[in-house]
N, C-alpha and C positions, 0 to 999 in steps of 0.2 A: 399608601402608607407602607413603610418598610417593616420588616419583622422586628428590628430593634426598637423602632418607635412604638409598635404594637405591644411589645413586651413591657416597655416603660409605662405606657398608658395603662396596661393591665395591672402592673405592680402598684402604680399610683392609685388606681381605682380601689384595689383591695386595701391599701393602706388608709385611704380616706374612709372606707367603711369601718376599719378597725378604730380609727380616730373618733369617728362618730359614736361608736359603741362605748369607747372610753369616756367620751364627754357625757353621754347619757348616764353612765354608771358612776361618774364622779371620780374616775381613776386618774388623778392628776399626775402620778408617777409615770403611767403609761403614755400620757400625752406628751410629757417632756421627752421621752425616748423616741416617740413617733415623729416629733418635730424635726429632729436631726435627719432621720431617714427620708422624711418628706422633702426637706430642703435639697438633699442630694438627688432625689428623683426628679424634682422640678428643674434643677440645674441640668441634669442629663437630658430631660425633655427639651429644654431650651436649645441645647447643643444639637439635638436631632432635627430641629426645625420642622415640626409637623405643620400640616395645613391648619389654618384657623378653625375650620368647622370640626376638625378632629378633637379640638379642645373644649367645645361647648359644654359637654356633659361633665368633664373634669372641672371646668371653671365653675359650674353651678355647684358642684359638691364642695369645692374649696370654699366658695362663698358661704354656703350653708354651715360648714364647720367653723368658719371664722365668726359667723354670727353667734353660733352656739358657744364658742369660746369666750366671746365678748360678754355674753349674758352670764356665763359662769363666773367670769372675773368680776362683773358687777355685783353678783350675789355674794361672792367672797368678800368684796369690799364692804358691802352692807352688813354682813355678819361681823366683820372686824370692827366697824364703827359702833355697832350695837354692843359688842362685848366691851369696847372701850368706855362707852357710856355707862354700862352696868358697873364697871370697876370704879368709875368716877362717882356714881351714886352711892356706892358702898362707903366711900371716904367722906362725902359731903352731900348735903341736901340743900337745894336752893328753894326758898319760899319768898313770898311777897307779903308785906304787912298791909294794914288797912289803907295806908297812904300810897301804896304802890311801890314802896321802896324794897329793893331786893335785899334779902338776908341769906347768908350762907351759914348753914349749921354743920359743923364738923361732927362726924360720927366716929365712935370708938368701938366698932364691932370687932370682936375677936376673929382671928384668922381661921380658927377651927370650926368645923361644922357641927351643929347639934343634931343628935340622932333622937328621933322619937319613934316609939313603937306604935 
């Protein structure tokens, strides 16, 4: 392994740890910034042509972070869907009558929130 390859692997390893920490803390802004730097390091690593066994640990960390990112995105989508459903429920309510026929009841709730002591 050359010194340049070793430096790239070390930088990438440190960046993957930072990315993992950002994923665990939910810091999406940091993840966006890290992605650009990670892409550049991976491209530099590809140009350095390291031995395949030198990449095993990095490959596992990249895969772990990708799995965490996918789970984060899944959670964000679930929250967005839930919030959309809650907004829909505020505007209308769907019920079924004794015959199983669907009925939509429009609601006219005020936009301002009521405060109670």
